[in-house]
N, C-alpha and C positions, 0 to 999 in steps of 0.2 A: 405466548411462547416465553419460556423461562429466560433465555439468553438473547432476546431480541434487542438489538441495538441499532436504531436507524442511522446514526452517524457512521457506525462501522460499515453498515450496508452501503451507504453512499460512497465511502472511501474505497471499498472493494469494487464497486461498480465502476468508479472512476479509474481505478488501476487495472481494470480488465482490458483496456485498450492499449496497444503498444505505443501509439503516439503519445497518449497521456502519460504512460510510464516513462517515456523518454524525456518529456517535459519535466516531470518530477525529478528524474535523475539529474538533469542539467541544473535545475534549481537547487538540488541538494549539494551539488559541487560548487556552484557559483553564488548561491544565496539569493541574488536578484538578477533579473534580465528584462529587457524591454520585450514587448510582444513581437516586434519585428525580429529581434535576435532569436527569440524562441521559435518563431515560425520559419525562419530562413532554411533550415535543413530539410523541411518537409515538402514533398511535391504536391501541394494543395493550395487552393486559393485562401486568402486571408479570412473570408467569411466562414469557410469550413473549419479553419484552425481556431477561430474565435469560439466556435461551438465547443471544441475540446476544452478550451480555457474556462468556459462557463461551467462545464461539468466539474472540472477540477475546483473551481471556486465554490460551487454549490456543495461540494463534498467537504469543504473546509481544508483541503490539502494545500491550496495556495491562496494568496490574497493579491490584490492589485490596487494600485493607486494611479490616478491620472494627474499629470502635471502638464498643463498646456495640451499639446496634441500627442504626448507620449504617455503610454500606459506601461508601468513597470510592475512586474510580477515578482512575488517572493514566496518562498516555501513557508509552510506553517508546520513546524516539526511535531507539534503535539498530536496531530491526527496520525502521522506516521508512527509515533510512539504508541498510540492506542492500538493500531493495527499490529505492530510488533508484539505488544503485550498479549493480544489475542493468540498470535502464533505461539508465543512462549508458553501460554497456558495449555494449548493443545499439545505441544511437545512434551511438557511435563506429564500430562495425563497419559499420552501414548507410551512414554518411557516407563511409567508406573505399570501399565498393563503388560508391556514387554518383560519387565522384571518379574512380574507374577508368573507369566508364561514360562520364562526361563527356570524359575524355581520349581514349577510344576514338572517340567520336562526332566530336570535334574532328579527330582524325587522319584519319578518313574524309572529312570536309569538306575538309581540306587536300589530300588525295590527289585529290579531284574537281577542285579548282582547277588542278591541274598539267596 
């Protein structure tokens, strides 16, 4: 496939879940947080929450370091920037197509007036 990008696929897969999006949003605001701080708002056990963190880490959206018994997570903004670039490219392409359609419709209207 011409535009196949496994890293982007993993990022979109990770962001497909609302829990993981909430974790990314929190880390985007706070930069770092412990696993316990991140897990606190969610009504699930720690093992289930850790699976979400593993998906986010595997996608490259977050990283974590362990110090003693505390694991601290942080956002990796480059993966988010890559996803945003993908959206930006799609927006530009769509805008170009819409501009062409608008020009075509205008030309049809001008021809009707003649």
